[in-house]
C-alpha positions in Angstrom: -79.4 -26.9 45.6 -76.7 -24.6 47.4 -76.5 -27.1 50.4 -75.7 -30.1 48.2 -73.0 -27.9 46.1 -71.2 -26.3 49.3 -71.6 -29.5 50.5 -69.9 -31.4 47.7 -67.3 -28.7 47.6 -66.2 -28.8 51.0 -65.6 -32.7 50.4 -63.1 -31.8 47.7 -61.2 -30.0 49.2 -61.5 -32.1 52.0 -60.1 -35.0 49.9 -57.6 -32.6 47.8 -56.0 -31.3 51.3 -55.9 -35.1 52.8 -54.1 -35.7 49.4 -51.8 -33.4 50.2 -51.0 -34.0 53.2 -51.1 -38.3 53.1 -47.5 -39.7 53.0 -45.8 -40.3 49.4 -44.9 -44.4 48.8 -42.6 -45.8 46.7 -42.7 -49.3 45.9 -39.1 -50.2 44.2 -38.3 -53.4 42.9 -34.9 -53.7 40.5 -33.0 -56.4 38.8 -30.5 -53.5 37.9 -29.1 -51.4 41.5 -27.5 -49.0 39.8 -27.8 -46.0 41.4 -30.4 -47.3 44.1 -28.7 -46.0 47.6 -28.8 -42.6 46.1 -32.6 -43.3 44.9 -33.8 -44.5 48.1 -32.0 -42.1 50.4 -33.0 -39.4 48.4 -36.9 -40.6 48.3 -36.3 -41.2 51.9 -35.1 -37.6 52.6 -38.3 -36.4 50.6 -40.3 -37.9 53.3 -41.2 -41.0 51.2 -42.4 -44.1 52.4 -40.2 -46.7 51.2 -41.6 -50.4 49.9 -39.5 -53.0 47.9 -39.2 -56.6 47.3 -37.2 -59.5 47.9 -33.3 -58.6 47.8 -34.3 -54.9 46.4 -35.4 -54.6 50.3 -32.1 -56.6 51.7 -29.5 -53.4 49.9 -32.1 -50.7 51.0 -31.7 -52.4 54.5 -28.3 -52.3 54.3 -27.7 -48.4 53.8 -29.6 -48.0 57.1 -32.8 -47.0 55.6 -36.3 -48.0 56.8 -38.2 -50.3 54.3 -41.4 -52.3 54.3 -41.1 -55.4 52.6 -43.9 -56.2 50.0 -45.2 -58.8 52.2 -46.1 -56.2 54.8 -48.9 -54.7 52.7 -49.5 -58.1 51.7 -49.8 -59.9 54.2 -48.8 -62.4 52.6 -44.9 -63.9 52.3 -43.4 -64.4 49.0 -44.2 -67.9 47.7 -43.0 -70.8 45.0 -39.7 -69.2 45.4 -40.1 -65.9 44.8 -42.1 -66.3 41.5 -45.0 -64.5 43.5 -44.2 -61.4 45.3 -46.1 -58.8 43.9 -49.2 -59.7 42.0 -51.8 -58.6 44.6 -54.6 -56.1 45.1 -52.9 -54.2 47.8 -50.2 -53.5 45.0 -52.3 -52.9 42.1 -54.7 -51.3 43.8 -52.3 -49.1 45.0 -50.8 -48.8 41.9 -54.0 -48.4 39.8 -56.2 -46.3 42.0 -57.3 -43.2 40.9 -58.6 -40.1 43.2 -62.6 -40.4 42.1 -64.7 -40.8 44.7 -64.9 -44.6 44.1 -61.6 -45.7 44.1 -60.7 -43.8 47.4 -64.0 -45.4 49.0 -62.5 -48.9 47.4 -59.2 -48.1 49.3 -60.3 -46.9 52.2 -62.6 -50.0 52.7 -59.7 -52.6 52.0 -57.0 -50.6 54.1 -55.0 -49.8 51.0 -52.2 -47.2 50.7 -52.2 -45.4 47.4 -48.4 -46.1 45.7 -47.2 -42.7 44.6 -44.2 -44.0 42.9 -43.1 -47.0 41.0 -39.2 -47.8 40.3 -38.4 -51.3 38.7 -36.3 -52.6 35.9 -36.4 -56.3 34.8 -34.5 -59.6 34.5 -32.2 -59.5 32.8 -33.1 -61.6 30.0 -30.7 -59.8 27.1 -27.4 -60.0 29.2 -28.3 -63.4 29.5 -28.5 -63.9 25.9 -25.5 -62.0 25.7 -23.0 -63.4 28.3 -24.5 -67.1 27.2 -25.4 -67.6 23.6 -26.6 -70.3 22.0 -25.3 -71.9 25.5 -29.1 -70.2 27.0 -31.5 -73.1 27.7 -34.8 -73.2 28.9 -34.4 -73.2 31.8 -31.9 -70.6 32.2 -34.6 -68.3 29.9 -38.0 -69.7 31.8 -35.5 -68.0 35.2 -35.4 -64.7 33.6 -38.9 -64.3 32.4 -40.2 -62.1 34.7 -43.7 -61.8 35.7 -43.9 -59.3 38.7 -41.5 -56.6 37.0 -43.9 -56.3 34.1 -47.0 -56.1 35.8 -46.1 -53.2 37.8 -44.5 -51.3 35.0 -47.3 -51.8 32.8 -49.8 -51.0 36.1 -48.4 -48.0 37.2 -47.3 -46.9 33.2 -51.0 -46.7 32.6 -52.2 -44.9 35.2 -49.5 -42.4 35.2 -52.0 -39.5 34.7 -51.0 -39.8 39.3 -48.5 -42.5 38.9 -44.3 -41.7 38.9 -42.8 -44.8 36.9 -39.3 -45.7 36.3 -36.9 -48.0 34.4 -34.0 -46.1 33.9 -31.6 -45.4 36.7 -30.7 -42.4 34.4 -33.9 -40.7 35.5 -33.7 -41.1 39.5 -31.7 -37.6 39.8 -34.5 -35.5 37.6 -37.4 -37.4 39.4 -35.6 -36.5 42.7 -35.2 -32.8 42.0 -38.6 -32.6 40.9 -40.5 -33.7 43.8 -37.9 -31.6 45.7 -38.5 -28.7 44.0 -42.5 -28.6 43.5 -43.6 -31.9 46.0 -44.4 -34.0 42.9 -43.7 -34.7 39.6 -45.0 -33.0 36.6 -47.2 -33.9 34.1 -45.1 -33.9 31.4 -42.0 -36.3 33.0 -44.5 -38.6 34.1 -45.8 -38.6 30.7 -42.1 -39.3 29.1 -41.6 -41.9 32.0 -44.6 -43.7 30.7 -43.9 -44.2 27.2 -39.7 -45.3 28.6 -42.1 -48.0 30.5 -44.2 -49.1 28.0 -40.8 -49.5 25.8 -38.9 -51.2 28.1 -41.5 -53.9 28.5 -42.5 -54.5 24.5 -38.2 -54.7 24.7 -38.5 -57.2 27.2 -41.3 -59.4 25.6 -40.2 -59.2 21.9 -36.2 -61.0 23.4 -38.5 -63.1 25.1 -40.4 -64.0 22.1 -37.7 -64.1 19.7 -36.1 -66.3 22.3 -38.9 -69.2 22.6 -39.8 -68.2 18.9 -35.8 -69.9 17.6 -36.8 -72.7 20.4 -40.3 -73.9 19.7 -40.9 -72.7 16.0 -37.5 -73.1 13.9 -38.6 -73.9 10.6 -42.0 -72.4 10.9 -42.1 -68.9 12.2 -38.4 -68.2 12.6 -35.3 -69.2 10.6 -31.9 -69.6 11.7 -29.0 -68.2 8.6 -25.8 -68.6 8.4 -25.0 -64.5 8.9 -26.5 -61.5 7.7 -25.8 -59.5 5.4 -21.9 -60.1 5.7 -20.0 -63.5 7.3 -19.0 -61.6 10.2 -22.3 -60.2 11.2 -23.6 -63.2 13.5 -26.3 -64.3 14.3 -28.9 -63.6 11.9 -32.2 -64.9 11.2 -35.9 -64.1 9.7 -39.5 -64.3 11.6 -42.8 -63.5 11.6 -44.3 -62.0 14.2 -47.4 -63.1 13.2 -47.6 -66.6 11.8 -45.6 -68.8 9.9 -43.1 -67.8 7.6 -44.4 -67.6 4.1 -42.9 -69.4 2.1 -40.9 -72.6 2.4 -37.0 -73.9 1.8 -37.5 -76.9 -0.6 -34.1 -77.4 -1.6 -30.4 -74.9 0.0 -30.5 -72.8 2.6 -31.1 -69.2 1.8 -29.0 -66.5 3.1 -29.6 -62.5 3.9 -29.2 -61.3 0.8 -31.4 -64.6 -0.7 -34.3 -63.3 1.0 -33.5 -59.8 0.5 -33.6 -59.9 -3.4 -35.9 -63.2 -3.5 -38.6 -61.0 -1.1 -37.9 -57.9 -3.5 -38.0 -60.1 -6.8 -41.5 -61.4 -5.3 -43.0 -58.4 -4.7 -42.1 -57.1 -8.7 -43.4 -60.2 -10.5 -46.3 -60.0 -8.3 -47.1 -56.6 -9.4 -46.4 -57.6 -13.3 -49.0 -60.0 -13.4 -51.3 -57.8 -11.7 -50.8 -54.9 -13.7 -50.1 -56.3 -17.4 -51.8 -59.8 -16.5 -49.2 -62.0 -17.8 -46.8 -64.1 -16.6 -43.6 -62.6 -15.2 -40.0 -62.9 -14.4 -37.4 -61.3 -12.3 -33.8 -61.6 -12.2 -32.3 -59.8 -9.0 -28.9 -59.3 -7.5 -28.6 -56.9 -4.6 -31.7 -55.6 -4.0 -32.2 -54.2 -7.8 -33.5 -56.1 -10.7 -31.1 -56.9 -13.3 -33.4 -58.1 -15.3 -37.4 -58.4 -15.6 -39.8 -59.4 -17.9 -43.5 -60.4 -18.7 -44.8 -62.9 -21.8 -46.4 -60.3 -23.6 -44.5 -61.0 -26.6 -42.9 -64.7 -28.0 -39.3 -64.7 -28.7 -38.1 -63.9 -32.5 -35.3 -65.5 -33.7 -32.7 -62.7 -33.0 -34.1 -63.0 -28.9 -34.1 -66.1 -28.6 -30.1 -65.8 -30.3 -29.6 -63.2 -27.6 -31.3 -64.9 -24.6 -29.1 -68.2 -25.3 -32.7 -70.1 -25.6 -31.8 -70.9 -29.1 -31.8 -74.6 -28.8 -35.2 -75.0 -26.9 -38.2 -74.7 -29.5 -40.8 -72.5 -28.2 -41.2 -71.3 -24.9 -44.1 -72.0 -22.7 -45.2 -68.0 -21.3 -43.3 -68.4 -17.9 -40.1 -69.6 -19.8 -40.5 -66.3 -22.2 -40.7 -64.3 -19.2 -37.4 -65.6 -17.7 -35.6 -66.1 -20.7 -36.3 -62.1 -21.4 -35.6 -61.1 -17.5 -31.9 -63.1 -17.5 -31.7 -61.9 -21.9 -31.9 -58.7 -21.0 -28.3 -57.7 -19.0 -26.4 -61.3 -18.7 -23.7 -59.7 -17.1 -25.7 -58.5 -14.2 -27.6 -61.2 -14.2 -24.8 -63.8 -13.4 -25.3 -64.9 -10.2 -29.1 -64.1 -10.2 -31.9 -64.7 -7.6 -35.3 -65.6 -9.6 -38.6 -64.5 -8.7 -41.3 -66.5 -11.2 -44.9 -64.7 -10.7 -46.3 -68.4 -11.7 -45.4 -72.3 -11.4 -41.8 -73.4 -12.6 -42.6 -75.7 -15.5 -39.8 -78.4 -16.5 -38.6 -75.9 -19.4 -37.9 -72.8 -17.4 -36.1 -75.3 -14.9 -34.1 -76.1 -17.7 -33.4 -72.4 -18.8 -32.0 -72.0 -15.2 -30.0 -75.6 -14.5 -27.6 -73.9 -17.3 -27.2 -70.1 -15.5 -24.9 -69.5 -12.7 -28.0 -68.7 -10.0 -28.0 -68.8 -6.5 -31.6 -69.5 -5.9 -35.5 -68.9 -6.9 -38.7 -67.9 -5.8 -41.9 -69.3 -7.5 -45.4 -70.2 -5.9 -45.2 -73.8 -7.2 -42.8 -76.1 -8.8 -44.1 -79.2 -11.6 -42.7 -82.3 -10.7 -40.6 -82.3 -13.6 -38.9 -78.6 -12.4 -38.1 -79.5 -8.8 -35.2 -82.2 -9.1 -33.6 -80.3 -11.9 -33.0 -77.4 -9.7 -32.8 -79.3 -6.9 -29.5 -80.7 -8.7 -28.2 -77.4 -9.1 -24.8 -76.6 -7.3 -24.5 -79.9 -6.4 -27.8 -79.6 -3.6 -27.6 -76.8 -2.1 -29.1 -74.2 -4.9 -31.9 -72.3 -2.9 -35.2 -73.2 -4.1 -38.2 -71.3 -1.9 -42.1 -71.8 -2.3 -43.9 -68.5 -2.1 -47.3 -68.4 -0.6 -49.1 -66.5 -3.1 -52.1 -65.5 -0.5 -49.5 -63.5 1.4 -49.8 -60.0 2.1 -47.3 -58.3 4.1 -48.1 -55.5 7.2 -49.7 -52.5 6.5 -46.5 -51.1 8.3 -42.9 -51.4 7.6 -40.8 -50.8 9.9 -36.7 -50.8 9.8 -33.4 -49.8 11.9 -30.7 -47.9 11.0 -27.8 -47.2 13.9 -29.8 -47.6 16.0 -33.1 -45.9 15.4 -36.8 -47.1 14.1 -38.3 -45.9 11.1 -41.6 -46.3 9.6 -44.3 -46.2 7.1 -46.9 -47.4 5.3 -45.7 -50.3 3.2 -45.7 -48.9 -0.8 -48.5 -51.3 -2.2 -49.6 -48.9 -4.6 -51.0 -50.4 -7.7 -49.1 -49.3 -10.8 -51.7 -48.8 -13.2 -52.0 -47.3 -16.8 -55.1 -45.3 -15.8 -53.3 -44.0 -12.7 -50.0 -43.0 -14.1 -50.8 -42.0 -18.0 -53.7 -39.8 -17.6 -51.9 -36.8 -18.3 -49.7 -36.6 -21.4 -48.1 -33.3 -21.7 -46.0 -33.5 -25.0 -47.5 -32.6 -28.7 -47.7 -36.3 -30.0 -49.9 -38.3 -27.7 -49.9 -41.7 -30.0 -49.1 -43.9 -27.7 -49.8 -47.3 -28.4 -50.6 -50.5 -26.6 -47.2 -52.1 -26.4 -45.4 -49.0 -25.6 -47.8 -48.3 -22.7 -46.9 -51.4 -21.5 -43.6 -51.2 -21.4 -44.0 -48.2 -19.5 -45.6 -49.6 -17.0 -43.3 -52.7 -17.3 -40.4 -50.0 -16.4 -42.5 -48.1 -14.2 -43.4 -51.1 -11.6 -39.9 -52.4 -12.1 -38.4 -49.1 -10.5 -40.8 -49.6 -7.6 -38.4 -51.9 -6.6 -35.0 -50.7 -7.9 -32.8 -48.2 -5.8 -33.0 -44.7 -6.3 -31.8 -42.8 -8.2 -33.3 -44.8 -11.4 -34.4 -44.6 -14.9 -35.7 -47.8 -16.5 -35.6 -48.7 -20.5 -38.2 -51.0 -21.6 -39.2 -53.0 -25.0 -41.0 -55.6 -26.0 -42.1 -56.5 -22.6 -38.8 -56.3 -21.1 -36.1 -54.5 -19.5 -33.5 -53.0 -21.5 -31.6 -51.1 -19.5 -31.7 -50.0 -15.5 -29.6 -47.5 -14.6 -30.0 -47.5 -10.4 -28.8 -46.1 -7.7 -27.5 -43.0 -8.6 -27.2 -39.1 -7.2 -27.7 -38.1 -10.3 -30.6 -38.1 -12.5 -28.6 -37.8 -15.8 -26.3 -41.2 -14.9 -29.2 -42.9 -14.1 -30.3 -41.7 -18.0 -26.6 -42.6 -19.5 -26.0 -45.9 -17.2 -29.3 -47.1 -18.4 -29.2 -46.1 -21.9 -25.6 -47.6 -22.2 -27.0 -51.1 -21.0 -29.9 -50.6 -23.1 -27.6 -49.7 -26.1 -25.6 -52.7 -25.6 -28.8 -54.8 -24.9 -29.2 -53.5 -28.6 -26.3 -54.5 -30.0 -26.1 -57.7 -29.1 -29.1 -58.4 -31.7 -26.5 -56.7 -34.7 -26.5 -59.7 -37.9 -22.8 -59.2 -37.0 -22.4 -60.3 -33.1 -25.3 -63.0 -33.8 -22.9 -64.1 -36.5 -19.7 -65.1 -34.1 -17.9 -68.0 -34.1 -17.6 -69.7 -30.8 -14.9 -72.2 -30.6 -16.0 -75.3 -29.0 -17.0 -75.7 -25.6 -16.8 -72.1 -24.5 -18.7 -71.6 -22.0 -21.8 -68.9 -21.1 -21.0 -66.9 -19.1 -17.9 -66.4 -21.1 -19.7 -66.0 -24.2 -21.4 -63.2 -22.3 -18.8 -61.2 -21.4 -16.7 -61.2 -24.1 -20.1 -60.0 -26.1 -20.0 -57.3 -24.1 -16.9 -56.6 -24.5 -17.1 -55.9 -27.9 -20.5 -54.0 -28.1 -19.6 -51.4 -25.3 -16.3 -50.9 -27.0 -14.3 -51.9 -24.3 -12.2 -54.8 -26.2 -10.5 -51.7 -27.8 -8.8 -50.6 -24.7 -8.0 -53.7 -23.5 -4.6 -54.6 -22.7 -2.3 -57.1 -24.4 -3.4 -60.2 -22.1 -6.7 -59.0 -21.8 -6.9 -58.8 -25.8 -5.4 -62.1 -26.4 -7.6 -64.2 -23.7 -10.8 -62.2 -25.3 -9.5 -63.6 -28.9 -9.0 -67.2 -27.5 -12.7 -67.5 -27.1 -13.2 -67.3 -31.3 -12.9 -69.3 -33.9 -12.6 -66.7 -36.0 -11.8 -63.2 -34.3 -14.6 -60.6 -35.1 -14.3 -57.5 -36.8 -14.8 -54.6 -34.6 -18.3 -52.1 -35.7 -17.1 -48.4 -36.5 -19.2 -46.3 -34.3 -21.2 -45.1 -37.4 -22.1 -49.0 -37.8 -23.1 -48.8 -34.6 -25.3 -45.6 -34.6 -27.1 -46.8 -37.9 -28.1 -49.5 -36.4 -28.9 -48.4 -33.2 -31.2 -45.6 -34.9 -33.3 -48.4 -36.2 -35.2 -48.2 -32.7 -37.6 -45.8 -32.1 -39.8 -47.1 -29.6 -38.4 -47.5 -26.5 -40.2 -46.9 -23.6 -38.5 -45.6 -20.5 -39.9 -44.8 -16.6 -38.2 -43.1 -14.0 -38.6 -42.6 -10.6 -38.7 -38.8 -10.5 -39.0 -35.6 -12.5 -36.3 -35.1 -14.8 -34.8 -31.8 -13.9 -33.1 -30.5 -17.4 -33.4 -31.6 -20.8 -30.0 -33.8 -20.9 -32.1 -36.6 -20.3 -34.6 -36.4 -23.5 -31.4 -35.7 -25.5 -29.5 -38.9 -24.0 -32.3 -41.1 -24.1 -33.3 -40.5 -27.6 -30.0 -42.0 -28.4 -31.3 -44.9 -26.9 -34.5 -45.0 -29.3 -36.7 -43.8 -27.0 -39.9 -43.0 -28.4 -42.2 -42.6 -24.9 -41.4 -41.8 -21.6 -43.6 -41.5 -18.1 -42.2 -40.0 -15.5 -43.5 -37.4 -12.2 -43.9 -34.1 -12.9 -42.9 -30.9 -10.9 -39.4 -29.7 -11.9 -39.7 -26.1 -12.4 -37.7 -27.3 -15.6 -40.9 -29.3 -16.8 -41.6 -26.6 -20.1 -37.9 -27.1 -21.4 -38.2 -30.7 -21.3 -41.3 -31.1 -23.0 -40.7 -28.8 -25.2 -37.0 -30.7 -25.9 -39.0 -33.9 -26.5 -41.4 -32.2 -28.7 -38.4 -31.3 -31.2 -37.8 -35.4 -31.6 -42.0 -35.8 -32.3 -41.7 -38.2 -28.4 -44.4 -38.7 -26.4 -44.2 -37.8 -22.1 -46.6 -39.1 -19.9 -46.7 -36.7 -16.6 -47.6 -38.8 -13.6 -48.3 -37.7 -9.6 -46.7 -40.6 -8.5 -42.8 -40.6 -7.8 -41.3 -44.3 -6.2 -38.2 -43.7 -4.7 -37.2 -46.8 -3.1 -34.1 -47.2 -0.4 
């Protein structure tokens, strides 16, 4: 036993000595020949043998340096016009071999040398696309698909415990400095360079797959868009790397912002349907809901007038949901993108046909509904059919200013049980309708730009304050919208006498100027324009009349995407009829906020779920 142990130790020492004495070998195959001469001279000065392929070998010889061709070690010349150069066991065995007895025996038996450095960057596929754009042919692209180089990099990066892999000329000096100083590169540097190599090949493959996806899968897994966020942002596309796109374009052509609205709105109505077991609709503008609703309550006569559907009789559930969603804030919904959780029926299509809208996404369309929608905007109205079984990937990747941000999708299913288990006020009496409204408002916030506060009543959003840096400004903005929504139900407003032919958008604008009080500050020209819509110019409501009418409603629900830091939010929301609040706890001022709510007899539930969305 002692002799075997001694012999094994002696053999290991001999192997280590042989490795240290063995000549270092570098394989170089670069498309980007920046600083190649400095690298080759530096390695040669350090006693490293150079092996290179094709044009790289020619360049190095031109510097007056000794270099072997790849064919010298493979004993196989390049073939297929250079398509096969480095794909050989002599190369990849040399890269992948480890310093373990079995690998060293294999290498010795075959007469192959270990390769210690792999310096490689790939055919410049991105450069080709940038230079020639849409003029790039499939033949051009195919010839820029690097096979051997990618294989070299992946092999070297895989074996980075021993092999130094370099893809960036900016790293040449660091590698030379470490080898000169220590005789080899450090594990830390090899780890870093391996990550670079894997990233380089991944980015390369992304470029290639993107090009061929566009060539062979247009309309299937990729769709070219006219432009991005703005007309100068070209080219633009939407694509799915995991199969087909989950939507069909039945009419029109979606734009970049259309799809941001459509897909966010689809998530919202899907969540609402699951949580409240009712058909749901959303009206989206600039990646936040202008309105959202479910069909839990039929529209009463006043609500039908406010939503401008009083001429349509009894509405179907999905038509009810959309009429409420659109009617919540008609000013903000102008030019919306619509999402429906259920099939779009003829009645809903007829409501949409009368409104200014950019498009719709729904799981299906009735035979009567689709032609109505397809005629809008002279046939350019965007109609998307969404696959209701589509599930987004678990991880969400974004790029901001060239940097990648990765996080899990916010796929939290919001339910009454999750959110309303901790009532912190003295009054704990919240009816089922109020809980449904709090849940509706909370789900809407999940898809609203933060900071955000949402007011809801009778199954619909009635005021949403989105994208404000200050919580109280969210509450005020949403409260003002909720007040305007409620004042649109005032008998004086419902009795407006419009001139014949006044368009729906002009009516919405005139009502908004009236209920908000803005018309009182109008210029003479603006006032004259406003008055031209009426047969009888309405008398302005006094502030007392407004207050008296608003005070009749005390069962509005409110949700906030984060905690309320101060009691001013409670005071302001109460003025808009809020009786029920759902918001995360966690503020150092929670006790004071709750005490203020207790003074009003309000109900507050503290959840543990923050819902920021950006």
